[in-house]
N, C-alpha and C positions, 0 to 999 in steps of 0.2 A: 713604881715599879712593876713589871710584866708579871701576870701571876696566871700561869697556865693553866693551871685546876680550877680556878675562877671562870676560864674562860670554857672550859669543856663544859661543867656544869650549866652555863647560862645554854649551851647549845643544849646538852639533855634537857632542862626546862622547856626548851624549845620543842623539840621534840615529844615532850610529855604532853603540851599546850595543843601543838595540830596535831592530833592526835587521825582525825579523819585524815591526813595528807601521810603523814609516817606509817600509818596502819589502819588502811581505809576497810579492810575486810574484819575487825576489832569487833566484839559486843559494843563496844563503846563509840565508834563509828557508826554503826546501825542504828543508837539511839539518838544520835544528832540528824540521821537520815529522816528517823519518823515524824523530829518535830518538824522537820523540813517539811514531809508529808501533811503532818497536821495543819501546819501552816496555813501550806495551798488547799486544804477542804476549807478551812478557816476563809480566807481572801474569795471562795466561791460568790460573784456577782458582785464583789466588793472589790476596790483600789486598794492594793498593796502593794507598794513600791518601795515605801520607804517605814524602816520599822528600826524603835528605839528599842537596844538591848541595857537596862539598868539594873539594880540591887538597890534593897535599901542600906546595906553596911557595906564596906570594903572588905574585901578577902572572901566572897563569896562566888566567885568562878564567873562574872560578866562579861569580861575581855575574851578568856579560854571560849567561853559560849560565844558569844557575836564572831569571834575568830573562825572558829570550828563550822557555822551557819554558813559563812560568806563561804568558807571553802567548799563543803556540800550543794551550797546551790551553783557557786559556777563549775563543780564536776559533771550536774545538771546539763550543763549550757547555757546559761544564764551571763549576760553579762553584769558583775557586779563591784560594784565601789562599798570598800568598807574607810569608813572618817572614825579614827579616833578623835572624837569629842569630849574625851578627859583633857582636859588642858592643866589639869594640876597636877594629875599623877601618871602621864602615858605611858602605856606599857606595849600598846599594838608592834610598835614597829620593834621591837625586841625581839616580840615572837617572829617576827617574820625577816628579822636580821637585815632589816634598811636603816638608811639613815633620816637622819629627822630635820635638819636644817632647816627645811622648808616644811610647812604645811595649815593647818585648817588656819592658825593664827595668823601666820603670816599673811594670809591671802584672804584670810577678813579684815584686817589691818590696811590691805592695799599695796603691802610691801612687794606682795611677788603673786604672779597669775597663778591659778588654780591649773592650766596645764604644764608649769614649769613646779610646783609641787605634787603631784598624782604621782604614783610611781607604780609601775607593773612589779608583780611578785612570782614568784617561781611557780604558781598556779594556773595554768591558762585561764582568762578571762574576769581573773580577778585583780581589780586595781584596789590600790590602797591610798590612800591622804591622813598623814599619820598627825600628829596634832601640832607641831611645831614645837617652837620655843615658847617654854609658859608665859603667860602674860600676864599682867597684872590685872587684869578685866576680864575672865572668862564670863563670868555671866552675861555684862554690856557686851560681848561679843557676838555671842550666842542666842540674844534678843535682835542685834541689828539688823537691817532692811539688808545690811548685804548676805548673812545667814541663808534668809529668804529667797532671796535670788540666787544662790549658787544651790540651796535645794531643788530649785526649780529649773534651773539649766541642765542641772547633773540627771533629772527624769527622762532628759532628751536624749540621752545617751547611754543610760543604764537602765537594766531591766529589776535592777534588786539595788536600794540602796541598806545598809545596816550600818548605825549611830551607835557606838558603843561608848556610853555618855555616865557621867558621875554618879557614886552611890548618893542614892537620894535624902536620905536622913544629914548629908554632910550640906551640900550647897542645894541652890536654886537651877542648876542648869539643866537637870534632867525633867523637871518639868516643865521646863520652855520649851524643850526639843519634843520633850511627849506630846504635848498642845499642837507643833508642824506635824509630828508625823504621819503617818496611815495607819499606825499600828504600837503597842508596846509591851514587849513581853520583861516577866519579873522574873530574875535572877536569886534563888532563895535556896543558902547550903544546908545541909539536913542537920551537917553536926556543929555547926557554930551561929546561926541567924538568930537575932532577936524576936522572939514572936511580938512582943507589942511594935518594935522597929517596923517589922514584918506588914503588918493590920496599918501602919500609918502612912506606912509608904503608899499603900493600896489608897490609901483614903485620899493623899495627894495629888495621885495621880488622875484618879474621878477627879479631883476639884477642879483640877489643870484640863480638864477637858479632852484626855486621852483617851482612845481605844485601846482598851486593855485585849490583847491575843492571849494572854494566859498565864501561866506560872511554871518554871522551869526547875523541878526539884534536881539542887545539882550535890552532887558528893553521899550519893544514897549507899549505902553498903551493900554487898551484894549480898541474896539473899531475902533481903527484908519484904521485900515486895518482888517474887517471883510472878506476878502478871503483868504489870503495866505500870513501867515507871520511864522516866527523863532521867538517866545520871551518866555520870565519868568519875572514875574513882583516880 
């Protein structure tokens, strides 16, 4: 049975998640632009075209961070591709209110072409490749030659590719992606992160050969650090 209240809740959640689009002048949106600026300084003299965004555990805000970073880069005039690589619990297509009949899983399985699966968003110059139908073997697909080929091909058409990856302590998917990307961001929630998990996640990234760009401290309460922080609430 159709429930209009549930639909309203999803729309409200989407608006909250994409604050850089719905309220670009807010202090929270400014923090995402600060992250963008810091990444640009980090990239001086280095190639930074593919960025993995991940977290140690679920619920820390990695997908929200990846989506808003993609928006602020596109607002700068960059051609951006956001890929939902969380083929176990995909959410990005909900955030942008787009279908996910086709996506990364169907492209990697060679069932559908990339051109047919990639979608325009409501943000100019920002495209989304959803995760697609949940496959039985996400890790194997991400480690395949096809994934490498896709990343190499999209680099020819986009200035920046942001990969929303699964939590590190759950599966090996993020380590696989981080080893292929130019840089990795670790999202840490200030209110529910397990410190030991965060330390282990960072160690796993280093062991996989990832280039750690930094940590985004998420869900930081206003007033705890008035001078310098990345946050949204």
